[in-house]
VOZAFI-902472 format. One line per field, with one value per residue: residue in one letter; y, x, z of N, C-alpha, C, O in turn. Coordinates in nm, 3 decimals, m for minus. Layout:
<atoms>
residuo	A  ...
nY	Y  ...
nX	X  ...
nZ	Z  ...
caY	Y  ...
caX	X  ...
caZ	Z  ...
cY	Y  ...
cX	X  ...
cZ	Z  ...
oY	Y  ...
oX	X  ...
oZ	Z  ...
</atoms>
This chain:
<atoms>
residuo	M  E  M  G  G  P  G  D  G  T  R  S  R  D  E  M  R  A  L  D  A  L  E  L  E  S  D  A  D  F  K  A  V  K  A  A  H  R  R  L  V  K  A  H  H  P  D  A  N  S  G  D  A  E  A  A  K  R  F  K  Q  V  Q  A  A  Y  D  V  L  R  K  A  E  E  R  R  A  E  D  V  R  G  T  S  E  P  R  R
nY	m2.522  m2.566  m2.827  m3.009  m3.033  m3.019  m3.252  m3.181  m3.359  m3.391  m3.558  m3.898  m4.179  m4.249  m4.010  m3.894  m3.972  m4.003  m3.733  m3.649  m3.783  m3.602  m3.407  m3.232  m3.032  m3.139  m2.966  m2.838  m2.713  m2.767  m2.694  m2.608  m2.894  m2.997  m2.844  m2.959  m3.156  m3.159  m3.119  m3.303  m3.524  m3.427  m3.451  m3.681  m3.778  m4.147  m4.045  m3.912  m4.003  m4.229  m4.577  m4.520  m4.689  m4.601  m4.410  m4.450  m4.552  m4.375  m4.186  m4.319  m4.372  m4.095  m4.094  m4.197  m4.139  m3.867  m3.964  m4.025  m3.795  m3.600  m3.783  m3.739  m3.499  m3.468  m3.632  m3.499  m3.175  m3.375  m3.397  m3.106  m2.925  m3.214  m3.431  m3.760  m3.879  m4.006  m3.718  m3.603
nX	m8.065  m7.885  m7.637  m7.597  m7.349  m7.059  m7.061  m7.274  m7.465  m7.602  m7.598  m7.440  m7.283  m7.156  m7.224  m7.032  m6.838  m6.788  m6.849  m6.559  m6.422  m6.484  m6.319  m6.433  m6.525  m6.646  m6.891  m6.954  m7.142  m7.435  m7.475  m7.155  m7.072  m7.168  m6.994  m6.707  m6.800  m6.816  m6.609  m6.438  m6.559  m6.481  m6.181  m6.149  m6.202  m6.348  m6.290  m6.115  m5.848  m5.783  m5.733  m5.605  m5.676  m5.628  m5.748  m5.945  m6.097  m6.119  m6.244  m6.536  m6.562  m6.630  m6.835  m6.998  m7.022  m7.086  m7.378  m7.434  m7.464  m7.627  m7.883  m7.893  m7.887  m8.154  m8.398  m8.334  m8.511  m8.722  m8.809  m8.833  m9.085  m9.204  m9.367  m9.326  m9.304  m9.165  m9.032  m9.151
nZ	m6.619  m6.318  m6.151  m5.954  m5.639  m5.548  m5.274  m5.174  m5.149  m5.404  m5.639  m5.823  m5.714  m5.958  m6.149  m6.016  m6.112  m6.407  m6.465  m6.404  m6.617  m6.828  m6.820  m6.567  m6.280  m5.994  m5.938  m6.231  m6.429  m6.655  m6.873  m6.874  m6.898  m7.192  m7.327  m7.278  m7.320  m7.686  m7.627  m7.572  m7.757  m8.035  m8.032  m7.975  m8.193  m8.375  m8.707  m8.653  m8.566  m8.715  m8.636  m8.382  m8.100  m7.816  m7.891  m7.917  m7.720  m7.572  m7.680  m7.656  m7.356  m7.369  m7.403  m7.207  m7.043  m7.089  m7.119  m6.935  m6.746  m6.918  m6.907  m6.630  m6.613  m6.728  m6.572  m6.386  m6.419  m6.531  m6.297  m6.151  m6.308  m6.196  m6.229  m6.368  m6.580  m6.840  m7.108  m7.389
caY	m2.571  m2.523  m2.950  m3.031  m2.893  m3.114  m3.304  m3.207  m3.493  m3.455  m3.634  m3.986  m4.206  m4.227  m3.886  m3.782  m4.001  m3.881  m3.532  m3.678  m3.782  m3.472  m3.334  m3.071  m3.023  m3.156  m2.784  m2.768  m2.703  m2.854  m2.618  m2.700  m3.062  m3.037  m2.812  m3.080  m3.334  m3.166  m3.122  m3.388  m3.573  m3.376  m3.428  m3.889  m3.917  m4.189  m4.043  m3.782  m4.044  m4.311  m4.663  m4.492  m4.756  m4.534  m4.264  m4.472  m4.615  m4.245  m4.141  m4.402  m4.340  m3.981  m4.035  m4.303  m4.068  m3.780  m3.992  m4.057  m3.699  m3.599  m3.856  m3.710  m3.396  m3.461  m3.628  m3.326  m3.091  m3.377  m3.404  m2.969  m2.980  m3.253  m3.535  m3.839  m3.943  m3.879  m3.607  m3.714
caX	m8.087  m7.755  m7.620  m7.571  m7.222  m6.961  m7.074  m7.378  m7.562  m7.760  m7.502  m7.446  m7.150  m7.188  m7.240  m6.939  m6.679  m6.879  m6.764  m6.467  m6.450  m6.556  m6.282  m6.449  m6.495  m6.767  m7.002  m6.981  m7.335  m7.500  m7.379  m7.041  m7.119  m7.197  m6.940  m6.666  m6.816  m6.850  m6.436  m6.285  m6.528  m6.369  m6.029  m6.083  m6.351  m6.239  m6.288  m5.968  m5.757  m5.763  m5.604  m5.574  m5.713  m5.644  m5.828  m6.140  m6.178  m6.189  m6.443  m6.633  m6.544  m6.640  m6.981  m7.111  m6.932  m7.255  m7.483  m7.499  m7.527  m7.754  m7.995  m7.936  m7.971  m8.337  m8.449  m8.371  m8.561  m8.891  m8.832  m8.845  m9.130  m9.306  m9.380  m9.191  m9.374  m9.115  m9.028  m9.188
caZ	m6.550  m6.191  m6.138  m5.784  m5.636  m5.502  m5.125  m5.119  m5.185  m5.533  m5.766  m5.789  m5.772  m6.144  m6.144  m6.064  m6.235  m6.499  m6.428  m6.388  m6.738  m6.901  m6.732  m6.502  m6.107  m5.942  m5.954  m6.336  m6.467  m6.773  m7.018  m6.898  m6.971  m7.339  m7.388  m7.233  m7.416  m7.766  m7.769  m7.603  m7.852  m8.099  m8.019  m7.945  m8.247  m8.459  m8.824  m8.679  m8.490  m8.730  m8.590  m8.277  m8.007  m7.715  m7.814  m7.965  m7.600  m7.457  m7.767  m7.576  m7.251  m7.389  m7.486  m7.219  m6.941  m7.144  m7.130  m6.747  m6.735  m6.994  m6.810  m6.466  m6.589  m6.784  m6.394  m6.251  m6.554  m6.450  m6.109  m6.105  m6.371  m6.067  m6.303  m6.367  m6.716  m6.978  m7.135  m7.595
cY	m2.604  m2.705  m2.899  m2.942  m3.026  m3.177  m3.256  m3.313  m3.584  m3.504  m3.827  m4.004  m4.185  m4.087  m3.807  m3.809  m3.962  m3.763  m3.616  m3.696  m3.782  m3.435  m3.191  m3.118  m3.046  m3.038  m2.774  m2.838  m2.794  m2.761  m2.648  m2.851  m3.020  m2.972  m2.909  m3.135  m3.306  m3.074  m3.167  m3.482  m3.516  m3.410  m3.566  m3.947  m4.044  m4.190  m3.987  m3.842  m4.193  m4.383  m4.656  m4.622  m4.688  m4.439  m4.331  m4.518  m4.454  m4.230  m4.236  m4.409  m4.178  m3.948  m4.148  m4.167  m3.890  m3.802  m4.044  m3.921  m3.648  m3.719  m3.858  m3.574  m3.425  m3.546  m3.492  m3.190  m3.203  m3.394  m3.256  m3.010  m3.079  m3.376  m3.658  m3.934  m3.865  m3.796  m3.620  m3.595
cX	m7.926  m7.770  m7.574  m7.450  m7.114  m6.958  m7.226  m7.484  m7.622  m7.714  m7.499  m7.261  m6.998  m7.127  m7.127  m6.824  m6.677  m6.842  m6.602  m6.353  m6.474  m6.369  m6.290  m6.546  m6.682  m6.889  m7.072  m7.140  m7.309  m7.413  m7.221  m7.043  m7.063  m7.085  m6.705  m6.745  m6.833  m6.680  m6.371  m6.426  m6.534  m6.201  m5.980  m6.142  m6.226  m6.159  m6.104  m5.878  m5.762  m5.621  m5.595  m5.643  m5.726  m5.789  m6.010  m6.177  m6.185  m6.318  m6.548  m6.636  m6.627  m6.819  m7.092  m7.084  m7.104  m7.329  m7.545  m7.545  m7.650  m7.949  m8.004  m7.955  m8.163  m8.373  m8.449  m8.523  m8.800  m8.899  m8.897  m9.005  m9.268  m9.363  m9.285  m9.214  m9.265  m9.043  m9.081  m9.102
cZ	m6.462  m6.206  m5.975  m5.806  m5.510  m5.306  m5.073  m5.090  m5.307  m5.625  m5.694  m5.813  m5.900  m6.179  m6.141  m6.089  m6.317  m6.497  m6.475  m6.492  m6.869  m6.863  m6.660  m6.363  m6.074  m5.967  m6.110  m6.355  m6.594  m6.913  m7.034  m6.918  m7.037  m7.388  m7.352  m7.335  m7.610  m7.789  m7.744  m7.697  m8.020  m8.136  m8.037  m8.071  m8.369  m8.566  m8.811  m8.563  m8.554  m8.634  m8.444  m8.130  m7.909  m7.667  m7.873  m7.799  m7.520  m7.520  m7.700  m7.465  m7.280  m7.371  m7.332  m7.051  m6.939  m7.107  m6.986  m6.729  m6.790  m6.897  m6.615  m6.559  m6.649  m6.646  m6.327  m6.310  m6.476  m6.359  m6.099  m6.173  m6.269  m6.154  m6.316  m6.467  m6.786  m7.082  m7.334  m7.646
oY	m2.665  m2.748  m2.798  m2.854  m3.089  m3.145  m3.285  m3.319  m3.699  m3.504  m3.872  m3.939  m4.152  m4.060  m3.705  m3.735  m3.881  m3.727  m3.622  m3.655  m3.860  m3.485  m3.090  m3.216  m2.994  m3.074  m2.731  m2.936  m2.863  m2.776  m2.689  m2.884  m2.989  m3.018  m2.889  m3.138  m3.406  m3.008  m3.161  m3.573  m3.577  m3.393  m3.603  m4.067  m4.039  m4.249  m4.001  m3.768  m4.286  m4.341  m4.758  m4.554  m4.686  m4.410  m4.287  m4.512  m4.434  m4.243  m4.195  m4.471  m4.149  m3.851  m4.170  m4.143  m3.840  m3.716  m4.084  m3.910  m3.647  m3.701  m3.919  m3.548  m3.391  m3.446  m3.418  m3.140  m3.163  m3.411  m3.253  m3.105  m3.043  m3.418  m3.649  m4.047  m3.744  m3.875  m3.667  m3.585
oX	m7.843  m7.875  m7.536  m7.423  m7.144  m6.867  m7.280  m7.569  m7.658  m7.787  m7.533  m7.170  m6.881  m7.016  m7.101  m6.725  m6.590  m6.778  m6.562  m6.237  m6.484  m6.313  m6.220  m6.620  m6.787  m6.983  m7.185  m7.208  m7.213  m7.328  m7.162  m6.958  m6.945  m7.048  m6.608  m6.703  m6.859  m6.636  m6.259  m6.351  m6.594  m6.132  m5.870  m6.152  m6.112  m6.052  m6.011  m5.834  m5.749  m5.514  m5.579  m5.614  m5.844  m5.862  m6.125  m6.295  m6.254  m6.433  m6.664  m6.738  m6.696  m6.890  m7.213  m7.178  m7.174  m7.396  m7.655  m7.663  m7.757  m8.065  m8.064  m8.075  m8.265  m8.374  m8.519  m8.607  m8.906  m9.011  m9.008  m9.063  m9.386  m9.449  m9.171  m9.166  m9.251  m8.977  m8.985  m9.076
oZ	m6.530  m6.256  m5.916  m5.888  m5.409  m5.229  m4.966  m5.002  m5.330  m5.724  m5.585  m5.865  m5.922  m6.223  m6.205  m6.095  m6.348  m6.597  m6.591  m6.482  m6.964  m6.959  m6.668  m6.354  m6.113  m6.037  m6.133  m6.323  m6.627  m7.001  m7.135  m7.000  m7.022  m7.496  m7.426  m7.451  m7.677  m7.884  m7.793  m7.732  m8.108  m8.237  m8.078  m8.097  m8.413  m8.585  m8.890  m8.475  m8.474  m8.590  m8.377  m8.032  m7.873  m7.573  m7.871  m7.767  m7.421  m7.478  m7.709  m7.433  m7.182  m7.346  m7.342  m6.974  m6.851  m7.050  m6.948  m6.696  m6.730  m6.860  m6.527  m6.571  m6.589  m6.575  m6.257  m6.236  m6.428  m6.311  m6.045  m6.120  m6.262  m6.077  m6.271  m6.464  m6.801  m7.150  m7.395  m7.766
</atoms>
């Protein structure tokens, strides 16, 4: 599913910040979000950067950004299905 684009009012401020944290443009689709998440998690994972506090901080930021965008994508999918019930 394609996510909203820049300035079209379909993205919240939190979503825009999350895209920035994942180093993505504002018109990135969810496939690009997943790819960026995977790339950045690998680069900043605590197991790969033992003792690096900055990497741990960035890892948490990437995780939080992905959660914001994943939840937004789920809400959009529910809206398309025409239901407000959570997917099980």
